[in-house]
Kinemage of the C-alpha trace (Angstrom):
@kinemage 1
@onewidth
@group {chain A} dominant
@subgroup {mainchain}
@vectorlist {calphas} color= white
{ca met a 1} P -139.203 -104.961 -89.792
{ca thr a 2} L -136.657 -102.193 -89.511
{ca thr a 3} L -134.503 -100.994 -92.311
{ca arg a 4} L -130.915 -100.044 -91.847
{ca asn a 5} L -129.289 -97.432 -93.933
{ca glu a 6} L -125.677 -98.327 -94.318
{ca asn a 7} L -123.159 -96.034 -95.858
{ca ile a 8} L -120.126 -97.628 -97.332
{ca leu a 9} L -117.121 -95.385 -97.593
{ca ile a 10} L -114.362 -96.237 -99.969
{ca gly a 11} L -111.042 -94.519 -99.599
{ca glu a 12} L -107.332 -94.820 -99.585
{ca ile a 13} L -105.015 -94.370 -96.640
{ca cys a 14} L -102.126 -92.128 -97.537
{ca asp a 15} L -99.003 -91.394 -95.604
{ca glu a 16} L -97.678 -87.849 -95.373
{ca cys a 17} L -94.543 -89.255 -97.050
{ca asp a 18} L -96.522 -90.264 -100.141
{ca glu a 19} L -96.457 -88.136 -103.255
{ca ile a 20} L -99.215 -87.061 -105.618
{ca thr a 21} L -99.416 -85.342 -108.970
{ca val a 22} L -100.999 -81.967 -109.583
{ca val a 23} L -103.901 -83.694 -111.347
{ca glu a 24} L -104.552 -85.865 -108.274
{ca leu a 25} L -104.322 -82.846 -105.969
{ca cys a 26} L -106.828 -80.970 -108.126
{ca arg a 27} L -109.233 -83.913 -107.999
{ca ile a 28} L -108.902 -84.437 -104.235
{ca cys a 29} L -109.280 -80.740 -103.344
{ca ser a 30} L -111.720 -79.817 -106.146
{ca val a 31} L -109.496 -77.031 -107.450
{ca asp a 32} L -108.140 -76.202 -110.884
{ca glu a 33} L -104.529 -76.443 -111.970
{ca glu a 34} L -104.256 -72.665 -112.174
{ca leu a 35} L -104.733 -72.375 -108.404
{ca val a 36} L -102.136 -75.086 -107.778
{ca asp a 37} L -99.688 -73.212 -110.039
{ca glu a 38} L -100.350 -70.045 -108.014
{ca leu a 39} L -99.785 -71.939 -104.733
{ca ile a 40} L -96.465 -73.217 -106.074
{ca ala a 41} L -95.446 -69.750 -107.298
{ca glu a 42} L -96.304 -68.271 -103.876
{ca gly a 43} L -94.181 -70.912 -102.135
{ca ile a 44} L -97.168 -72.468 -100.346
{ca leu a 45} L -96.631 -75.788 -102.115
{ca glu a 46} L -93.192 -77.155 -102.876
{ca pro a 47} L -92.912 -79.780 -105.628
{ca thr a 48} L -90.628 -82.732 -105.000
{ca ser a 49} L -90.055 -83.010 -108.731
{ca tyr a 50} L -91.016 -80.690 -111.527
{ca ser a 51} L -91.214 -81.351 -115.227
{ca pro a 52} L -93.351 -80.018 -118.069
{ca glu a 53} L -95.226 -83.323 -118.178
{ca thr a 54} L -95.772 -84.064 -114.501
{ca thr a 55} L -95.284 -82.111 -111.301
{ca val a 56} L -95.113 -84.236 -108.160
{ca leu a 57} L -95.946 -82.882 -104.716
{ca pro a 58} L -95.759 -84.300 -101.204
{ca tyr a 59} L -99.110 -85.603 -99.943
{ca ser a 60} L -99.047 -82.891 -97.252
{ca ser a 61} L -99.993 -80.541 -100.117
{ca val a 62} L -103.587 -81.758 -99.733
{ca arg a 63} L -103.760 -80.441 -96.167
{ca arg a 64} L -102.026 -77.190 -97.104
{ca thr a 65} L -104.303 -76.606 -100.116
{ca arg a 66} L -107.440 -77.243 -98.060
{ca thr a 67} L -106.151 -74.903 -95.353
{ca val a 68} L -105.546 -72.129 -97.901
{ca ile a 69} L -109.029 -72.603 -99.346
{ca arg a 70} L -110.541 -72.256 -95.850
{ca met a 71} L -108.405 -69.178 -95.102
{ca gln a 72} L -109.563 -67.535 -98.311
{ca arg a 73} L -113.202 -68.436 -97.743
{ca asp a 74} L -113.479 -67.804 -93.990
{ca leu a 75} L -110.925 -65.039 -93.433
{ca gly a 76} L -110.767 -63.394 -96.839
{ca leu a 77} L -106.991 -63.853 -97.047
{ca asn a 78} L -105.202 -63.518 -100.354
{ca leu a 79} L -102.458 -65.991 -101.280
{ca pro a 80} L -99.557 -63.955 -99.838
{ca gly a 81} L -101.490 -63.607 -96.572
{ca ala a 82} L -102.245 -67.317 -96.528
{ca ala a 83} L -98.557 -68.067 -97.142
{ca val a 84} L -97.567 -65.992 -94.105
{ca ala a 85} L -100.274 -67.609 -91.970
{ca leu a 86} L -99.174 -71.121 -93.009
{ca asp a 87} L -95.563 -70.260 -92.221
{ca leu a 88} L -96.590 -69.140 -88.740
{ca ile a 89} L -98.697 -72.277 -88.232
{ca asp a 90} L -95.740 -74.438 -89.276
{ca arg a 91} L -93.492 -72.611 -86.806
{ca ile a 92} L -96.019 -73.100 -84.003
{ca his a 93} L -96.187 -76.843 -84.725
{ca leu a 94} L -92.391 -77.044 -84.735
{ca leu a 95} L -92.157 -75.255 -81.389
{ca gln a 96} L -94.892 -77.441 -79.894
{ca ala a 97} L -92.992 -80.541 -81.020
{ca arg a 98} L -89.822 -79.225 -79.411
{ca ile a 99} L -91.648 -78.507 -76.157
{ca gly a 100} L -93.151 -81.994 -76.262
{ca arg a 101} L -89.712 -83.553 -76.360
């Protein structure tokens, strides 16, 4: 008799148009709110709505936060450096989309 190890993954499909709160972003990316505040202050993340109770961000903030974490870990970039790198990456994607059309 053979045994099968089955892994069951549970998740949620999110659209880039969806929005999340800072608390959700912190949970998903395993970061603290202080880092998210610094990312917002540096212009890396842009809230769609901001209030003292709840800050809401586009779901694309997950990808951007994870990218910044990798840049800091792998390349030793500080937040201003990561902001410049993300801006350049965004411009490259925009130009590639234009070329594709």
